[in-house]
PDB file with SEQRES, HELIX, SHEET and CRYST1 records, atoms N, CA, C and O in Angstrom:
SEQRES   1 A   66  MET ASP ASN ARG TRP ARG SER PHE THR LYS ALA LEU VAL          
SEQRES   2 A   66  TRP ASN LEU LEU GLY PHE VAL THR MET SER CYS VAL GLY          
SEQRES   3 A   66  PHE MET VAL THR GLY SER PHE VAL VAL GLY GLY ALA MET          
SEQRES   4 A   66  ALA LEU VAL ASN THR CYS VAL GLY PHE VAL MET TYR ILE          
SEQRES   5 A   66  GLY TYR GLU ARG PHE TRP ALA GLY ILE ALA TRP GLY ARG          
SEQRES   6 A   66  VAL                                                          
HELIX    1 AA1 ARG A    4  THR A   30  1                                  27    
HELIX    2 AA2 PHE A   33  ALA A   59  1                                  27    
CRYST1    1.000    1.000    1.000  90.00  90.00  90.00 P 1           1          
ATOM      1  N   MET A   1       0.861  -1.182  -0.007  1.00  0.00           N  
ATOM      2  CA  MET A   1       0.000  -0.017   0.004  1.00  0.00           C  
ATOM      3  C   MET A   1       0.874   1.212   0.015  1.00  0.00           C  
ATOM      4  O   MET A   1       1.867   1.247   0.742  1.00  0.00           O  
ATOM      5  N   ASP A   2       0.537   2.235  -0.776  1.00  0.00           N  
ATOM      6  CA  ASP A   2       1.265   3.488  -0.849  1.00  0.00           C  
ATOM      7  C   ASP A   2       0.931   4.296   0.391  1.00  0.00           C  
ATOM      8  O   ASP A   2      -0.198   4.265   0.882  1.00  0.00           O  
ATOM      9  N   ASN A   3       1.930   5.024   0.896  1.00  0.00           N  
ATOM     10  CA  ASN A   3       1.637   5.925   1.972  1.00  0.00           C  
ATOM     11  C   ASN A   3       1.151   7.284   1.370  1.00  0.00           C  
ATOM     12  O   ASN A   3       1.151   7.485   0.155  1.00  0.00           O  
ATOM     13  N   ARG A   4       0.752   8.174   2.258  1.00  0.00           N  
ATOM     14  CA  ARG A   4       0.153   9.416   1.764  1.00  0.00           C  
ATOM     15  C   ARG A   4       1.170  10.234   0.957  1.00  0.00           C  
ATOM     16  O   ARG A   4       0.795  10.832  -0.051  1.00  0.00           O  
ATOM     17  N   TRP A   5       2.450  10.278   1.371  1.00  0.00           N  
ATOM     18  CA  TRP A   5       3.466  11.067   0.702  1.00  0.00           C  
ATOM     19  C   TRP A   5       3.716  10.498  -0.713  1.00  0.00           C  
ATOM     20  O   TRP A   5       3.924  11.262  -1.655  1.00  0.00           O  
ATOM     21  N   ARG A   6       3.694   9.176  -0.860  1.00  0.00           N  
ATOM     22  CA  ARG A   6       3.883   8.590  -2.222  1.00  0.00           C  
ATOM     23  C   ARG A   6       2.686   8.904  -3.073  1.00  0.00           C  
ATOM     24  O   ARG A   6       2.871   9.227  -4.247  1.00  0.00           O  
ATOM     25  N   SER A   7       1.456   8.835  -2.567  1.00  0.00           N  
ATOM     26  CA  SER A   7       0.258   9.155  -3.350  1.00  0.00           C  
ATOM     27  C   SER A   7       0.355  10.635  -3.784  1.00  0.00           C  
ATOM     28  O   SER A   7       0.068  10.953  -4.938  1.00  0.00           O  
ATOM     29  N   PHE A   8       0.747  11.520  -2.888  1.00  0.00           N  
ATOM     30  CA  PHE A   8       0.891  12.934  -3.173  1.00  0.00           C  
ATOM     31  C   PHE A   8       1.921  13.182  -4.258  1.00  0.00           C  
ATOM     32  O   PHE A   8       1.689  13.946  -5.195  1.00  0.00           O  
ATOM     33  N   THR A   9       3.071  12.520  -4.116  1.00  0.00           N  
ATOM     34  CA  THR A   9       4.128  12.737  -5.138  1.00  0.00           C  
ATOM     35  C   THR A   9       3.715  12.203  -6.505  1.00  0.00           C  
ATOM     36  O   THR A   9       3.972  12.833  -7.530  1.00  0.00           O  
ATOM     37  N   LYS A  10       3.087  11.062  -6.512  1.00  0.00           N  
ATOM     38  CA  LYS A  10       2.555  10.509  -7.822  1.00  0.00           C  
ATOM     39  C   LYS A  10       1.571  11.440  -8.422  1.00  0.00           C  
ATOM     40  O   LYS A  10       1.600  11.660  -9.633  1.00  0.00           O  
ATOM     41  N   ALA A  11       0.690  12.008  -7.631  1.00  0.00           N  
ATOM     42  CA  ALA A  11      -0.329  12.939  -8.148  1.00  0.00           C  
ATOM     43  C   ALA A  11       0.350  14.211  -8.656  1.00  0.00           C  
ATOM     44  O   ALA A  11      -0.054  14.754  -9.684  1.00  0.00           O  
ATOM     45  N   LEU A  12       1.338  14.674  -7.977  1.00  0.00           N  
ATOM     46  CA  LEU A  12       2.036  15.935  -8.363  1.00  0.00           C  
ATOM     47  C   LEU A  12       2.760  15.683  -9.705  1.00  0.00           C  
ATOM     48  O   LEU A  12       2.589  16.483 -10.625  1.00  0.00           O  
ATOM     49  N   VAL A  13       3.535  14.639  -9.854  1.00  0.00           N  
ATOM     50  CA  VAL A  13       4.228  14.386 -11.131  1.00  0.00           C  
ATOM     51  C   VAL A  13       3.289  14.152 -12.232  1.00  0.00           C  
ATOM     52  O   VAL A  13       3.493  14.703 -13.313  1.00  0.00           O  
ATOM     53  N   TRP A  14       2.241  13.355 -12.048  1.00  0.00           N  
ATOM     54  CA  TRP A  14       1.272  13.079 -13.093  1.00  0.00           C  
ATOM     55  C   TRP A  14       0.598  14.333 -13.548  1.00  0.00           C  
ATOM     56  O   TRP A  14       0.386  14.525 -14.745  1.00  0.00           O  
ATOM     57  N   ASN A  15       0.247  15.214 -12.601  1.00  0.00           N  
ATOM     58  CA  ASN A  15      -0.451  16.430 -12.984  1.00  0.00           C  
ATOM     59  C   ASN A  15       0.467  17.468 -13.617  1.00  0.00           C  
ATOM     60  O   ASN A  15       0.004  18.270 -14.427  1.00  0.00           O  
ATOM     61  N   LEU A  16       1.700  17.479 -13.290  1.00  0.00           N  
ATOM     62  CA  LEU A  16       2.636  18.371 -14.002  1.00  0.00           C  
ATOM     63  C   LEU A  16       2.797  17.933 -15.455  1.00  0.00           C  
ATOM     64  O   LEU A  16       2.890  18.770 -16.352  1.00  0.00           O  
ATOM     65  N   LEU A  17       2.828  16.671 -15.676  1.00  0.00           N  
ATOM     66  CA  LEU A  17       2.888  16.168 -17.083  1.00  0.00           C  
ATOM     67  C   LEU A  17       1.565  16.525 -17.803  1.00  0.00           C  
ATOM     68  O   LEU A  17       1.584  16.952 -18.957  1.00  0.00           O  
ATOM     69  N   GLY A  18       0.467  16.354 -17.140  1.00  0.00           N  
ATOM     70  CA  GLY A  18      -0.849  16.734 -17.696  1.00  0.00           C  
ATOM     71  C   GLY A  18      -0.931  18.254 -17.947  1.00  0.00           C  
ATOM     72  O   GLY A  18      -1.500  18.681 -18.952  1.00  0.00           O  
ATOM     73  N   PHE A  19      -0.391  19.035 -17.077  1.00  0.00           N  
ATOM     74  CA  PHE A  19      -0.480  20.492 -17.247  1.00  0.00           C  
ATOM     75  C   PHE A  19       0.289  20.890 -18.510  1.00  0.00           C  
ATOM     76  O   PHE A  19      -0.206  21.681 -19.313  1.00  0.00           O  
ATOM     77  N   VAL A  20       1.480  20.355 -18.686  1.00  0.00           N  
ATOM     78  CA  VAL A  20       2.237  20.726 -19.915  1.00  0.00           C  
ATOM     79  C   VAL A  20       1.488  20.246 -21.195  1.00  0.00           C  
ATOM     80  O   VAL A  20       1.405  20.967 -22.189  1.00  0.00           O  
ATOM     81  N   THR A  21       0.955  19.018 -21.130  1.00  0.00           N  
ATOM     82  CA  THR A  21       0.269  18.500 -22.308  1.00  0.00           C  
ATOM     83  C   THR A  21      -0.977  19.342 -22.566  1.00  0.00           C  
ATOM     84  O   THR A  21      -1.242  19.693 -23.715  1.00  0.00           O  
ATOM     85  N   MET A  22      -1.741  19.672 -21.546  1.00  0.00           N  
ATOM     86  CA  MET A  22      -3.010  20.436 -21.726  1.00  0.00           C  
ATOM     87  C   MET A  22      -2.719  21.841 -22.173  1.00  0.00           C  
ATOM     88  O   MET A  22      -3.488  22.423 -22.938  1.00  0.00           O  
ATOM     89  N   SER A  23      -1.596  22.411 -21.700  1.00  0.00           N  
ATOM     90  CA  SER A  23      -1.202  23.768 -22.134  1.00  0.00           C  
ATOM     91  C   SER A  23      -0.925  23.795 -23.629  1.00  0.00           C  
ATOM     92  O   SER A  23      -1.317  24.733 -24.322  1.00  0.00           O  
ATOM     93  N   CYS A  24      -0.253  22.771 -24.121  1.00  0.00           N  
ATOM     94  CA  CYS A  24       0.061  22.699 -25.564  1.00  0.00           C  
ATOM     95  C   CYS A  24      -1.282  22.503 -26.346  1.00  0.00           C  
ATOM     96  O   CYS A  24      -1.521  23.179 -27.346  1.00  0.00           O  
ATOM     97  N   VAL A  25      -2.113  21.604 -25.889  1.00  0.00           N  
ATOM     98  CA  VAL A  25      -3.377  21.356 -26.585  1.00  0.00           C  
ATOM     99  C   VAL A  25      -4.221  22.646 -26.512  1.00  0.00           C  
ATOM    100  O   VAL A  25      -4.789  23.045 -27.528  1.00  0.00           O  
ATOM    101  N   GLY A  26      -4.319  23.298 -25.361  1.00  0.00           N  
ATOM    102  CA  GLY A  26      -5.079  24.504 -25.240  1.00  0.00           C  
ATOM    103  C   GLY A  26      -4.567  25.606 -26.181  1.00  0.00           C  
ATOM    104  O   GLY A  26      -5.349  26.343 -26.783  1.00  0.00           O  
ATOM    105  N   PHE A  27      -3.233  25.697 -26.291  1.00  0.00           N  
ATOM    106  CA  PHE A  27      -2.677  26.699 -27.254  1.00  0.00           C  
ATOM    107  C   PHE A  27      -3.033  26.357 -28.666  1.00  0.00           C  
ATOM    108  O   PHE A  27      -3.424  27.225 -29.446  1.00  0.00           O  
ATOM    109  N   MET A  28      -2.900  25.087 -29.004  1.00  0.00           N  
ATOM    110  CA  MET A  28      -3.231  24.696 -30.434  1.00  0.00           C  
ATOM    111  C   MET A  28      -4.717  24.912 -30.736  1.00  0.00           C  
ATOM    112  O   MET A  28      -5.060  25.217 -31.878  1.00  0.00           O  
ATOM    113  N   VAL A  29      -5.593  24.766 -29.768  1.00  0.00           N  
ATOM    114  CA  VAL A  29      -7.043  24.964 -30.005  1.00  0.00           C  
ATOM    115  C   VAL A  29      -7.407  26.411 -30.041  1.00  0.00           C  
ATOM    116  O   VAL A  29      -8.135  26.851 -30.931  1.00  0.00           O  
ATOM    117  N   THR A  30      -6.894  27.193 -29.053  1.00  0.00           N  
ATOM    118  CA  THR A  30      -7.283  28.580 -28.920  1.00  0.00           C  
ATOM    119  C   THR A  30      -6.327  29.555 -29.611  1.00  0.00           C  
ATOM    120  O   THR A  30      -6.742  30.658 -29.966  1.00  0.00           O  
ATOM    121  N   GLY A  31      -5.078  29.184 -29.809  1.00  0.00           N  
ATOM    122  CA  GLY A  31      -4.081  30.068 -30.340  1.00  0.00           C  
ATOM    123  C   GLY A  31      -3.519  31.074 -29.332  1.00  0.00           C  
ATOM    124  O   GLY A  31      -2.772  31.988 -29.682  1.00  0.00           O  
ATOM    125  N   SER A  32      -3.909  30.869 -28.057  1.00  0.00           N  
ATOM    126  CA  SER A  32      -3.441  31.804 -26.979  1.00  0.00           C  
ATOM    127  C   SER A  32      -2.803  30.973 -25.883  1.00  0.00           C  
ATOM    128  O   SER A  32      -3.377  29.976 -25.446  1.00  0.00           O  
ATOM    129  N   PHE A  33      -1.628  31.369 -25.437  1.00  0.00           N  
ATOM    130  CA  PHE A  33      -0.939  30.749 -24.354  1.00  0.00           C  
ATOM    131  C   PHE A  33      -1.676  31.028 -23.055  1.00  0.00           C  
ATOM    132  O   PHE A  33      -1.742  30.168 -22.177  1.00  0.00           O  
ATOM    133  N   VAL A  34      -2.212  32.191 -22.938  1.00  0.00           N  
ATOM    134  CA  VAL A  34      -2.956  32.604 -21.662  1.00  0.00           C  
ATOM    135  C   VAL A  34      -4.236  31.745 -21.519  1.00  0.00           C  
ATOM    136  O   VAL A  34      -4.463  31.162 -20.458  1.00  0.00           O  
ATOM    137  N   VAL A  35      -5.027  31.667 -22.518  1.00  0.00           N  
ATOM    138  CA  VAL A  35      -6.273  30.895 -22.423  1.00  0.00           C  
ATOM    139  C   VAL A  35      -5.952  29.431 -22.300  1.00  0.00           C  
ATOM    140  O   VAL A  35      -6.523  28.751 -21.447  1.00  0.00           O  
ATOM    141  N   GLY A  36      -5.057  28.919 -23.122  1.00  0.00           N  
ATOM    142  CA  GLY A  36      -4.677  27.521 -23.023  1.00  0.00           C  
ATOM    143  C   GLY A  36      -4.067  27.188 -21.664  1.00  0.00           C  
ATOM    144  O   GLY A  36      -4.358  26.137 -21.093  1.00  0.00           O  
ATOM    145  N   GLY A  37      -3.250  28.052 -21.162  1.00  0.00           N  
ATOM    146  CA  GLY A  37      -2.672  27.856 -19.826  1.00  0.00           C  
ATOM    147  C   GLY A  37      -3.685  27.900 -18.762  1.00  0.00           C  
ATOM    148  O   GLY A  37      -3.623  27.084 -17.843  1.00  0.00           O  
ATOM    149  N   ALA A  38      -4.652  28.823 -18.813  1.00  0.00           N  
ATOM    150  CA  ALA A  38      -5.720  28.897 -17.832  1.00  0.00           C  
ATOM    151  C   ALA A  38      -6.579  27.603 -17.826  1.00  0.00           C  
ATOM    152  O   ALA A  38      -6.911  27.067 -16.769  1.00  0.00           O  
ATOM    153  N   MET A  39      -6.916  27.136 -19.012  1.00  0.00           N  
ATOM    154  CA  MET A  39      -7.672  25.876 -19.140  1.00  0.00           C  
ATOM    155  C   MET A  39      -6.869  24.730 -18.512  1.00  0.00           C  
ATOM    156  O   MET A  39      -7.417  23.919 -17.767  1.00  0.00           O  
ATOM    157  N   ALA A  40      -5.557  24.671 -18.821  1.00  0.00           N  
ATOM    158  CA  ALA A  40      -4.760  23.599 -18.239  1.00  0.00           C  
ATOM    159  C   ALA A  40      -4.611  23.710 -16.768  1.00  0.00           C  
ATOM    160  O   ALA A  40      -4.549  22.692 -16.078  1.00  0.00           O  
ATOM    161  N   LEU A  41      -4.549  24.963 -16.227  1.00  0.00           N  
ATOM    162  CA  LEU A  41      -4.389  25.120 -14.793  1.00  0.00           C  
ATOM    163  C   LEU A  41      -5.653  24.649 -14.024  1.00  0.00           C  
ATOM    164  O   LEU A  41      -5.548  23.969 -13.003  1.00  0.00           O  
ATOM    165  N   VAL A  42      -6.803  25.012 -14.517  1.00  0.00           N  
ATOM    166  CA  VAL A  42      -8.113  24.519 -13.931  1.00  0.00           C  
ATOM    167  C   VAL A  42      -8.145  22.981 -13.955  1.00  0.00           C  
ATOM    168  O   VAL A  42      -8.432  22.338 -12.945  1.00  0.00           O  
ATOM    169  N   ASN A  43      -7.850  22.422 -15.107  1.00  0.00           N  
ATOM    170  CA  ASN A  43      -7.836  21.012 -15.288  1.00  0.00           C  
ATOM    171  C   ASN A  43      -6.844  20.320 -14.322  1.00  0.00           C  
ATOM    172  O   ASN A  43      -7.161  19.289 -13.729  1.00  0.00           O  
ATOM    173  N   THR A  44      -5.665  20.895 -14.180  1.00  0.00           N  
ATOM    174  CA  THR A  44      -4.666  20.343 -13.316  1.00  0.00           C  
ATOM    175  C   THR A  44      -5.063  20.351 -11.814  1.00  0.00           C  
ATOM    176  O   THR A  44      -4.841  19.390 -11.078  1.00  0.00           O  
ATOM    177  N   CYS A  45      -5.665  21.498 -11.408  1.00  0.00           N  
ATOM    178  CA  CYS A  45      -6.079  21.578 -10.011  1.00  0.00           C  
ATOM    179  C   CYS A  45      -7.160  20.573  -9.699  1.00  0.00           C  
ATOM    180  O   CYS A  45      -7.092  19.876  -8.687  1.00  0.00           O  
ATOM    181  N   VAL A  46      -8.136  20.493 -10.538  1.00  0.00           N  
ATOM    182  CA  VAL A  46      -9.245  19.494 -10.301  1.00  0.00           C  
ATOM    183  C   VAL A  46      -8.706  18.119 -10.381  1.00  0.00           C  
ATOM    184  O   VAL A  46      -9.021  17.305  -9.514  1.00  0.00           O  
ATOM    185  N   GLY A  47      -7.891  17.785 -11.387  1.00  0.00           N  
ATOM    186  CA  GLY A  47      -7.315  16.445 -11.559  1.00  0.00           C  
ATOM    187  C   GLY A  47      -6.434  16.070 -10.419  1.00  0.00           C  
ATOM    188  O   GLY A  47      -6.409  14.901 -10.033  1.00  0.00           O  
ATOM    189  N   PHE A  48      -5.681  17.033  -9.835  1.00  0.00           N  
ATOM    190  CA  PHE A  48      -4.780  16.723  -8.688  1.00  0.00           C  
ATOM    191  C   PHE A  48      -5.600  16.246  -7.520  1.00  0.00           C  
ATOM    192  O   PHE A  48      -5.308  15.204  -6.935  1.00  0.00           O  
ATOM    193  N   VAL A  49      -6.631  17.002  -7.171  1.00  0.00           N  
ATOM    194  CA  VAL A  49      -7.457  16.604  -5.989  1.00  0.00           C  
ATOM    195  C   VAL A  49      -8.154  15.271  -6.240  1.00  0.00           C  
ATOM    196  O   VAL A  49      -8.214  14.432  -5.341  1.00  0.00           O  
ATOM    197  N   MET A  50      -8.674  15.063  -7.430  1.00  0.00           N  
ATOM    198  CA  MET A  50      -9.371  13.849  -7.725  1.00  0.00           C  
ATOM    199  C   MET A  50      -8.413  12.625  -7.735  1.00  0.00           C  
ATOM    200  O   MET A  50      -8.778  11.540  -7.281  1.00  0.00           O  
ATOM    201  N   TYR A  51      -7.244  12.813  -8.237  1.00  0.00           N  
ATOM    202  CA  TYR A  51      -6.227  11.736  -8.281  1.00  0.00           C  
ATOM    203  C   TYR A  51      -5.851  11.285  -6.897  1.00  0.00           C  
ATOM    204  O   TYR A  51      -5.788  10.088  -6.618  1.00  0.00           O  
ATOM    205  N   ILE A  52      -5.598  12.255  -6.016  1.00  0.00           N  
ATOM    206  CA  ILE A  52      -5.263  11.856  -4.617  1.00  0.00           C  
ATOM    207  C   ILE A  52      -6.351  11.069  -3.960  1.00  0.00           C  
ATOM    208  O   ILE A  52      -6.116  10.034  -3.337  1.00  0.00           O  
ATOM    209  N   GLY A  53      -7.563  11.584  -4.112  1.00  0.00           N  
ATOM    210  CA  GLY A  53      -8.740  10.842  -3.549  1.00  0.00           C  
ATOM    211  C   GLY A  53      -8.845   9.436  -4.174  1.00  0.00           C  
ATOM    212  O   GLY A  53      -9.126   8.470  -3.465  1.00  0.00           O  
ATOM    213  N   TYR A  54      -8.624   9.319  -5.472  1.00  0.00           N  
ATOM    214  CA  TYR A  54      -8.737   8.058  -6.176  1.00  0.00           C  
ATOM    215  C   TYR A  54      -7.680   7.077  -5.677  1.00  0.00           C  
ATOM    216  O   TYR A  54      -7.978   5.918  -5.386  1.00  0.00           O  
ATOM    217  N   GLU A  55      -6.428   7.562  -5.581  1.00  0.00           N  
ATOM    218  CA  GLU A  55      -5.357   6.699  -5.074  1.00  0.00           C  
ATOM    219  C   GLU A  55      -5.579   6.272  -3.625  1.00  0.00           C  
ATOM    220  O   GLU A  55      -5.314   5.117  -3.292  1.00  0.00           O  
ATOM    221  N   ARG A  56      -6.052   7.150  -2.760  1.00  0.00           N  
ATOM    222  CA  ARG A  56      -6.297   6.828  -1.368  1.00  0.00           C  
ATOM    223  C   ARG A  56      -7.473   5.814  -1.273  1.00  0.00           C  
ATOM    224  O   ARG A  56      -7.435   4.897  -0.452  1.00  0.00           O  
ATOM    225  N   PHE A  57      -8.479   5.984  -2.094  1.00  0.00           N  
ATOM    226  CA  PHE A  57      -9.592   5.086  -2.107  1.00  0.00           C  
ATOM    227  C   PHE A  57      -9.133   3.638  -2.472  1.00  0.00           C  
ATOM    228  O   PHE A  57      -9.515   2.670  -1.815  1.00  0.00           O  
ATOM    229  N   TRP A  58      -8.323   3.533  -3.515  1.00  0.00           N  
ATOM    230  CA  TRP A  58      -7.869   2.180  -3.906  1.00  0.00           C  
ATOM    231  C   TRP A  58      -6.812   1.630  -3.016  1.00  0.00           C  
ATOM    232  O   TRP A  58      -6.630   0.414  -2.968  1.00  0.00           O  
ATOM    233  N   ALA A  59      -6.090   2.481  -2.293  1.00  0.00           N  
ATOM    234  CA  ALA A  59      -5.084   1.988  -1.315  1.00  0.00           C  
ATOM    235  C   ALA A  59      -5.741   1.174  -0.232  1.00  0.00           C  
ATOM    236  O   ALA A  59      -5.127   0.271   0.336  1.00  0.00           O  
ATOM    237  N   GLY A  60      -7.024   1.497   0.066  1.00  0.00           N  
ATOM    238  CA  GLY A  60      -7.743   0.792   1.142  1.00  0.00           C  
ATOM    239  C   GLY A  60      -8.430  -0.454   0.709  1.00  0.00           C  
ATOM    240  O   GLY A  60      -9.051  -1.116   1.540  1.00  0.00           O  
ATOM    241  N   ILE A  61      -8.358  -0.835  -0.592  1.00  0.00           N  
ATOM    242  CA  ILE A  61      -9.026  -1.974  -1.132  1.00  0.00           C  
ATOM    243  C   ILE A  61      -8.018  -3.159  -1.390  1.00  0.00           C  
ATOM    244  O   ILE A  61      -7.046  -3.004  -2.131  1.00  0.00           O  
ATOM    245  N   ALA A  62      -8.270  -4.268  -0.792  1.00  0.00           N  
ATOM    246  CA  ALA A  62      -7.377  -5.391  -0.939  1.00  0.00           C  
ATOM    247  C   ALA A  62      -7.591  -6.216  -2.189  1.00  0.00           C  
ATOM    248  O   ALA A  62      -6.713  -6.999  -2.554  1.00  0.00           O  
ATOM    249  N   TRP A  63      -8.704  -6.076  -2.851  1.00  0.00           N  
ATOM    250  CA  TRP A  63      -9.071  -6.856  -4.008  1.00  0.00           C  
ATOM    251  C   TRP A  63      -8.027  -6.789  -5.111  1.00  0.00           C  
ATOM    252  O   TRP A  63      -7.583  -5.707  -5.495  1.00  0.00           O  
ATOM    253  N   GLY A  64      -7.645  -7.937  -5.610  1.00  0.00           N  
ATOM    254  CA  GLY A  64      -6.691  -8.019  -6.733  1.00  0.00           C  
ATOM    255  C   GLY A  64      -5.234  -7.961  -6.341  1.00  0.00           C  
ATOM    256  O   GLY A  64      -4.360  -8.044  -7.204  1.00  0.00           O  
ATOM    257  N   ARG A  65      -4.957  -7.823  -5.081  1.00  0.00           N  
ATOM    258  CA  ARG A  65      -3.562  -7.838  -4.635  1.00  0.00           C  
ATOM    259  C   ARG A  65      -3.068  -9.258  -4.396  1.00  0.00           C  
ATOM    260  O   ARG A  65      -3.825 -10.136  -3.984  1.00  0.00           O  
ATOM    261  N   VAL A  66      -1.817  -9.457  -4.655  1.00  0.00           N  
ATOM    262  CA  VAL A  66      -1.231 -10.825  -4.450  1.00  0.00           C  
ATOM    263  C   VAL A  66      -0.291 -10.781  -3.296  1.00  0.00           C  
ATOM    264  O   VAL A  66       0.306 -11.800  -2.948  1.00  0.00           O  
TER     265      VAL A  66                                                      
END                                                                             
């Protein structure tokens, strides 16, 4: 089982990768770094909180572990 610090670190790294990706996609769609970055920032913040909750939820479930 992952501890809270590992779950937090995994969420942080994953969301940084997502932020960069979404910023590029947002720029390509809107043509604006500001709008694309703002869209990516909102997505990253929501995704960060959801990912931590998701990881902690599954950390407490023994199903499928060997």
